[in-house]
N, C-alpha and C positions, 0 to 999 in steps of 0.2 A: 315786324312785331315779334318779339321773342316770347316763346311760351314758357310757362312755369314747368320746371322739371317734374317728372313723374318717378315715383319710387315704389319698389316692391318691398314690403316689410314682412319678413317671414319670422314667425315666432314658434318656439317649441318649449314645452315644459314636461316635467316628469309626472307620473301618476300621483306621486306623493305630494306634489305642489299644485295639483289641479284643484281649483276652487269647488269643483263638484264633489271632491272627497276630503278636502282639507279645510276644516272650519275656520282656522286662523286666517288662511289666505282668502277664503270667501268673505270673511268680515272686513278685511282690509280692502279687498276688491270692491265690495258694495259701498264702502265709504267714499271711493273716488270715481267710480265709473259714471256717475251721474254728471260729472263735470266735463264730459267729452266735448260738447258744443262750445262751451266757454274756452276750454283749452285749445280747441281747433282754431278759434278766432285769434287767440293770443299768439299761437305759434304759426299762424297763416297756413294752416293745413286744410286741404279739402279731401275728404275721404271719398274715393270713387267707388270702392268696393271692399267688402270685408267678408271673409269666408272662414270656416273652420272644418277640420277633419277631427271630429270629436274622439273617435276611437284611437287616432294617432297622436292626440294632444298637440295638434298643429293649428296655427292661426295665420291667415294670409290677409294682408291689407294691400290695396293699391291706393296711393295717395299722391296728390300734388302738393309740393312743398318747396320753399325757396332754396333749401339745401338738405344735406343729409342730417342736419340738425333736427330733422323730423323726429329723431330719437327722443328729443326733449318732450315732445307731445306724448309719446308712449310711456315715458317715465311719469309724467304728471297724471295721466289717467290710470296708472297703476299696472299696466301690462308688463313693464320692465322688471318689477320685483318678483315675478313668478315665471317669467319666460326668458329664454335666450333670444336676443334679437339679431337679425341680419337685415341690413338695409342696403339695397342696391338701386342705382338709378337705372330705369328701363325706358324703352321706346317701343312704340307700336311697330310691329313687323312691317306693316304697310308703309310707314314713314321711311323706314330703312330701305325697303325695296325701291321706293321712289327716288331716294338719294342715289342708289346704285344705278338706276336707269338713266339719271341725268349725267353721269360721268362717262 
């Protein structure tokens, strides 16, 4: 059985584009953020974890998605218009260690 790929989505924005300080970004963000569940179903995304480092203006998501096109989800929910996105496929260290032990 093949598992769904897991991706680390790392986002960073400037102080000037932070919705905490930028009224225009906050308004745009509030208009789309409520569509997260609907967008996740549409893009076949399962959010496993989401964290932020508020003082550093960083946001970290771990998601299961069919491909790196997970970016489309973040565009639809508004994160892409005020953040730079980096998406990388990741694996649990334990899974990699098991693979090494088998060889």
